[in-house]
C-alpha positions in Angstrom: 26.9 33.9 -98.6 26.2 37.6 -99.5 26.6 40.2 -96.8 22.9 41.0 -97.0 21.9 37.4 -96.4 24.4 37.0 -93.6 22.9 40.0 -91.9 19.4 38.5 -92.2 20.6 35.2 -90.6 22.2 37.0 -87.7 19.1 39.2 -87.1 16.9 36.1 -87.2 19.1 34.3 -84.7 19.1 37.3 -82.4 15.4 37.5 -82.7 15.0 33.9 -81.7 17.4 34.2 -78.8 15.5 37.3 -77.7 12.2 35.3 -77.9 13.8 32.5 -75.8 14.9 35.0 -73.2 11.5 36.6 -73.1 9.9 33.2 -72.5 12.3 32.5 -69.7 11.6 35.9 -68.1 7.8 35.4 -68.4 8.1 31.9 -66.9 10.2 33.2 -64.0 7.7 36.1 -63.4 4.7 33.7 -63.0 6.8 31.2 -61.1 7.8 33.9 -58.6 4.1 34.8 -58.0 3.2 31.2 -57.4 6.2 30.7 -55.2 5.1 33.6 -52.9 1.7 31.9 -52.4 3.3 28.5 -51.8 5.4 30.0 -49.0 2.4 31.8 -47.4 1.1 30.7 -44.0 -2.6 30.5 -44.7 -3.4 31.7 -48.2 -7.1 32.2 -49.2 -8.9 30.1 -51.8 -8.8 32.8 -54.5 -5.1 33.3 -53.9 -4.4 29.6 -54.2 -6.5 29.2 -57.4 -4.6 32.2 -58.8 -1.2 30.7 -57.9 -2.2 27.4 -59.7 -3.1 29.5 -62.8 0.3 31.3 -62.5 2.0 27.9 -62.5 0.1 26.9 -65.6 1.4 30.0 -67.3 4.9 29.4 -66.1 4.8 25.9 -67.5 3.4 27.1 -70.8 6.5 29.3 -71.2 8.9 26.7 -69.8 7.3 23.3 -70.0 10.6 21.6 -69.0 11.1 23.6 -65.8 11.9 21.4 -62.8 11.6 24.5 -60.6 7.9 24.9 -61.6 7.2 21.3 -60.6 8.9 21.8 -57.3 6.8 24.9 -56.6 3.7 23.1 -57.7 4.2 20.4 -55.1 4.8 23.0 -52.3 1.7 24.9 -53.4 -0.5 21.8 -53.3 0.8 21.0 -49.8 0.3 24.6 -48.6 -3.2 24.7 -50.1 -4.2 21.4 -48.5 -3.0 22.6 -45.1 -5.1 25.7 -45.4 -8.2 23.6 -46.0 -8.5 24.0 -49.8 -10.1 20.7 -51.0 -9.5 21.2 -54.7 -5.7 21.4 -54.4 -5.1 17.8 -55.5 -7.2 18.1 -58.6 -5.5 21.3 -59.6 -2.0 19.7 -59.0 -2.8 16.7 -61.1 -4.3 18.8 -63.9 -1.1 21.0 -63.9 1.2 18.0 -64.1 -0.9 16.5 -67.0 -0.6 19.8 -68.9 3.1 19.9 -68.3 3.5 16.4 -69.7 1.3 17.1 -72.6 3.5 20.0 -73.5 6.8 18.2 -72.7 6.6 14.4 -72.5 10.3 14.2 -71.5 9.8 16.4 -68.4 11.0 13.6 -66.1 10.4 15.8 -63.0 6.8 16.2 -63.8 6.5 12.5 -64.7 7.9 11.5 -61.4 5.6 13.9 -59.5 2.5 12.6 -61.3 3.6 9.0 -60.6 4.0 9.9 -56.9 0.6 11.6 -56.9 -1.1 8.4 -58.2 1.0 6.2 -55.9 0.0 8.1 -52.8 -3.6 7.7 -53.6 -3.5 4.1 -54.7 -4.7 5.0 -58.2 -3.5 1.8 -60.0 -5.3 2.9 -63.2 -3.3 6.2 -63.2 -0.1 4.3 -62.6 -0.9 1.9 -65.4 -1.4 4.9 -67.7 1.9 6.4 -66.6 3.7 3.1 -67.3 2.1 2.8 -70.8 3.2 6.4 -71.6 6.7 5.6 -70.5 6.7 2.5 -72.8 5.7 4.7 -75.7 8.6 7.0 -75.1 11.0 4.0 -74.6 10.0 2.8 -78.1 10.8 6.0 -79.9 13.5 7.9 -77.9 17.2 8.0 -78.1 19.4 6.0 -75.6 19.1 8.6 -72.8 15.4 9.0 -73.2 15.0 5.2 -73.3 16.8 4.8 -70.0 14.8 7.6 -68.3 11.6 6.2 -69.8 12.4 2.8 -68.4 13.1 4.3 -65.0 9.7 6.1 -65.1 7.9 3.0 -66.2 9.6 1.0 -63.5 8.6 3.5 -60.8 5.0 3.4 -62.0 4.6 -0.4 -62.2 6.5 -1.0 -59.0 4.4 1.6 -57.1 1.2 -0.2 -58.2 2.2 -3.6 -56.8 1.7 -2.9 -53.1 -1.8 -1.5 -53.9 -2.7 -4.6 -56.0 -1.4 -6.7 -53.1 -3.7 -4.8 -50.7 -6.7 -5.1 -53.0 -6.1 -8.8 -53.2 -5.9 -9.1 -49.4 -9.2 -7.3 -49.0 -10.8 -9.5 -51.6 -10.2 -12.5 -49.3 -13.4 -11.6 -47.4 -15.4 -10.4 -50.4 -15.2 -11.9 -53.8 -13.3 -14.9 -55.3 -13.3 -13.5 -58.8 -11.6 -10.3 -57.5 -9.0 -12.4 -55.7 -8.2 -14.4 -58.8 -8.0 -11.2 -60.9 -5.7 -9.5 -58.4 -3.5 -12.5 -57.9 -2.9 -12.7 -61.7 -2.3 -9.0 -61.9 0.2 -9.1 -59.1 2.2 -11.9 -60.7 2.2 -10.2 -64.1 3.2 -6.9 -62.6 6.0 -8.4 -60.5 7.4 -10.2 -63.6 7.4 -7.0 -65.6 9.1 -5.1 -62.8 11.8 -7.8 -62.7 12.2 -7.7 -66.5 12.4 -3.9 -66.5 15.1 -4.0 -63.8 17.1 -6.4 -65.9 16.7 -4.2 -69.0 17.9 -1.2 -67.0 21.0 -3.1 -66.0 21.6 -4.1 -69.6 21.2 -0.6 -71.0 23.5 0.8 -68.3 26.2 -1.8 -69.0 26.0 -1.3 -72.8 26.3 2.5 -72.4 27.2 3.7 -68.9 26.7 7.3 -70.0 22.9 7.0 -70.0 23.0 6.7 -66.2 24.3 10.2 -66.0 21.5 11.6 -68.2 18.8 10.4 -65.9 17.6 12.7 -63.1 18.9 11.5 -59.8 15.4 11.9 -58.2 13.9 9.7 -60.9 16.6 7.0 -60.5 16.0 7.0 -56.7 12.2 6.9 -57.0 12.5 3.8 -59.3 15.0 2.0 -57.1 12.9 2.6 -53.9 9.6 1.6 -55.6 11.2 -1.6 -57.0 12.8 -2.5 -53.8 9.6 -2.1 -51.9 7.6 -4.0 -54.5 10.0 -7.0 -54.5 10.8 -6.8 -50.8 9.5 -10.3 -50.1 10.5 -13.0 -52.7 8.7 -15.7 -50.7 5.4 -13.8 -51.0 5.8 -13.5 -54.8 6.7 -17.2 -55.0 3.5 -18.0 -53.0 1.4 -16.0 -55.5 3.0 -17.7 -58.4 2.4 -21.1 -56.9 -1.2 -20.2 -56.1 -1.9 -19.1 -59.7 -0.3 -22.2 -61.1 -2.4 -24.4 -58.8 -5.6 -22.5 -59.8 -4.8 -23.3 -63.4 -3.8 -26.9 -62.9 -6.3 -28.1 -60.3 -10.0 -27.1 -60.8 -10.9 -28.7 -57.4 -8.5 -26.3 -55.8 -10.0 -23.3 -57.5 -13.5 -24.3 -56.5 -12.3 -24.8 -52.9 -10.8 -21.3 -52.8 -13.9 -19.9 -54.3 -16.1 -21.5 -51.6 -13.7 -20.5 -48.8 -13.8 -16.8 -49.9 -17.6 -17.0 -50.1 -17.5 -18.5 -46.6 -15.5 -15.5 -45.4 -18.1 -13.1 -46.9 -20.8 -15.0 -45.0 -18.8 -14.9 -41.8 -18.5 -11.1 -42.1 -22.3 -11.0 -42.3 -22.4 -13.3 -39.2 -24.2 -15.9 -41.2 -22.5 -18.7 -39.3 -24.5 -21.6 -40.8 -23.8 -20.4 -44.4 -20.2 -19.8 -43.6 -19.7 -23.4 -42.3 -21.5 -24.8 -45.3 -19.1 -23.0 -47.6 -16.0 -23.9 -45.6 -17.0 -27.6 -45.5 -17.7 -27.5 -49.2 -14.2 -26.1 -49.7 -12.7 -28.9 -47.7 -14.8 -31.5 -49.6 -13.3 -30.2 -52.8 -9.7 -29.8 -51.5 -9.1 -31.3 -48.0 -5.6 -29.8 -47.8 -7.0 -26.2 -47.8 -5.9 -25.4 -44.3 -7.3 -21.8 -44.8 -10.9 -23.2 -44.8 -10.2 -25.4 -41.8 -8.9 -22.4 -39.9 -11.9 -20.3 -40.8 -14.2 -23.2 -39.8 -12.8 -22.9 -36.3 -13.2 -19.1 -36.5 -16.9 -19.5 -37.3 -17.4 -21.8 -34.3 -15.6 -19.4 -32.0 -17.5 -16.3 -33.2 -20.9 -18.0 -32.9 -20.1 -19.5 -29.5 -18.8 -16.2 -28.1 -21.8 -14.3 -29.5 -24.2 -16.8 -28.0 -22.5 -16.5 -24.6 -22.4 -12.7 -24.7 -26.2 -12.6 -25.5 -26.9 -14.8 -22.5 -27.9 -17.8 -24.6 -27.6 -21.5 -23.9 -24.4 -22.0 -22.0 -24.0 -25.6 -22.9 -24.4 -24.8 -26.7 -21.9 -21.9 -26.4 -19.4 -24.2 -24.6 -19.8 -26.9 -27.2 -19.0 -24.4 -30.0 -16.0 -23.0 -28.1 -14.6 -26.5 -27.4 -15.1 -27.4 -31.0 -13.3 -24.2 -32.1 -10.5 -24.9 -29.6 -10.0 -28.4 -31.0 -10.2 -27.2 -34.6 -7.6 -24.4 -34.2 -5.2 -26.6 -32.2 -5.2 -29.0 -35.2 -4.7 -26.2 -37.6 -1.7 -24.9 -35.7 0.0 -28.3 -35.8 -0.8 -28.6 -39.6 0.4 -25.0 -40.3 3.7 -25.6 -38.7 4.4 -28.3 -41.3 2.9 -26.7 -44.4 1.1 -23.5 -43.9 -1.5 -21.5 -45.9 -2.2 -22.2 -49.5 -3.8 -18.9 -50.2 -1.4 -15.9 -50.6 -1.5 -12.3 -49.4 -1.5 -13.4 -45.8 2.1 -13.9 -44.6 2.8 -17.3 -43.0 3.9 -15.7 -39.7 0.6 -13.7 -39.6 -1.5 -16.8 -40.5 0.1 -18.8 -37.7 0.1 -15.8 -35.3 -3.6 -15.2 -35.9 -4.3 -18.9 -35.4 -2.5 -18.8 -32.0 -4.6 -15.7 -31.1 -7.7 -17.6 -31.9 -6.6 -20.5 -29.7 -5.9 -18.1 -26.8 -9.3 -16.5 -27.4 -11.1 -19.8 -27.3 -9.5 -20.6 -23.9 -10.3 -17.2 -22.5 -13.9 -17.5 -23.7 -14.2 -21.0 -22.2 -12.9 -19.7 -18.9 -15.5 -16.9 -19.0 -18.4 -19.2 -19.9 -17.6 -22.2 -17.7 -16.3 -20.3 -14.7 -15.5 -22.6 -11.8 -16.9 -25.5 -13.8 -13.8 -25.5 -16.1 -11.5 -28.3 -15.3 -7.7 -28.3 -15.3 -7.7 -24.5 -15.0 -4.0 -24.3 -14.3 -3.0 -26.3 -17.3 -5.4 -24.4 -19.6 -4.1 -21.1 -18.3 -0.5 -22.1 -19.1 -1.7 -23.2 -22.5 -3.4 -19.8 -22.9 -0.3 -17.9 -22.0 1.9 -20.0 -24.3 -0.5 -19.4 -27.2 -0.7 -15.7 -26.5 3.1 -15.5 -26.4 3.4 -17.2 -29.7 0.7 -14.9 -31.2 2.5 -11.8 -30.1 5.9 -13.1 -31.3 4.6 -14.1 -34.7 2.3 -11.1 -35.3 3.0 -8.3 -32.8 0.5 -6.0 -34.5 -2.4 -8.5 -34.1 -5.3 -6.7 -32.5 -6.9 -9.7 -30.9 -3.7 -10.8 -29.2 -3.0 -7.3 -27.9 -6.6 -7.1 -26.5 -6.2 -10.5 -24.8 -2.9 -9.5 -23.3 -4.4 -6.3 -21.9 -7.3 -8.1 -20.4 -5.1 -10.8 -19.0 -2.8 -8.2 -17.4 -5.7 -6.5 -15.7 -8.0 -9.4 -14.8 -6.0 -12.6 -15.1 -7.3 -15.8 -16.7 
């Protein structure tokens, strides 16, 4: 190489190095300004907006900067505490810009996953998982491993929210229940497969574990452990989905039971009973519908008594509810609920709570006319004890205990 050409190469390298140093200095300058606001006690709205803009500039100069992401989180927290309502949107926008500029910024990817997870944004988490899958398909070994961790964190973080949505659908819409149950099983299976793939990659090339950020590894492990914390619950969902596919009568029964729950929420007791009875006609083993049939009788009987209605009619409904729930408790001890998203202990605990509530209501309605009071009080206490043991957080059981402690049976 000629001396002139060598000099040109050296000068170009120096120029590029100087450019890199200038970018680093610019990034640190804007980061310092944002850090100052993030550490302030009660910054004003204009100051907060300016700090977010400074962070955007810092990330433009240094899109891979973990420090910028850390300051971004602190700034969003400070802004929220000071009452600035737009902090979350600005935080998410900054993280999305950072990832657009540098898809392998794992710190930003983890932060945006946490952002979506904290808000139950399952659509956002699905998008994060899809992006991670794209990186996994095109990156080197280290990028593949980190991408798999990122995707695992996103998919695992979505599962508890899908589970919650499925639980809420039990009182609303059967189609939503079926959709969420299928999504939960599919998501759990993918999480299990991703965990297995991570172990395989780590065993094939142990060095990839060292390339992944510790925080990302921890986030994925914690999210996966939380999502898969109850193997029995996952097995129940899988069994439920399989039964839906194999037995049309079961699917129709569940559909009517959920419609009955929706009617019960509206206090349309006659309609609720019709749906529950229809469910049992289709699938007599659906203990969930039998339990809710007793619930409908109890609620109507208690409402009738509270409104000063016909005492005899109220008592008949309460006795019917008492008999129905007693049979459900015996049946549940042998088999249990066929509909998932309600833990067996909670199902049985709430059934015992309902039995205790029936007895308390009968005592209130019948008064001195109630026979075998001592035996029924002992039965009430036993049911309440079981309810609190099986489901300590149950509101009905705690309210019954408080009332019993103050007023007796």
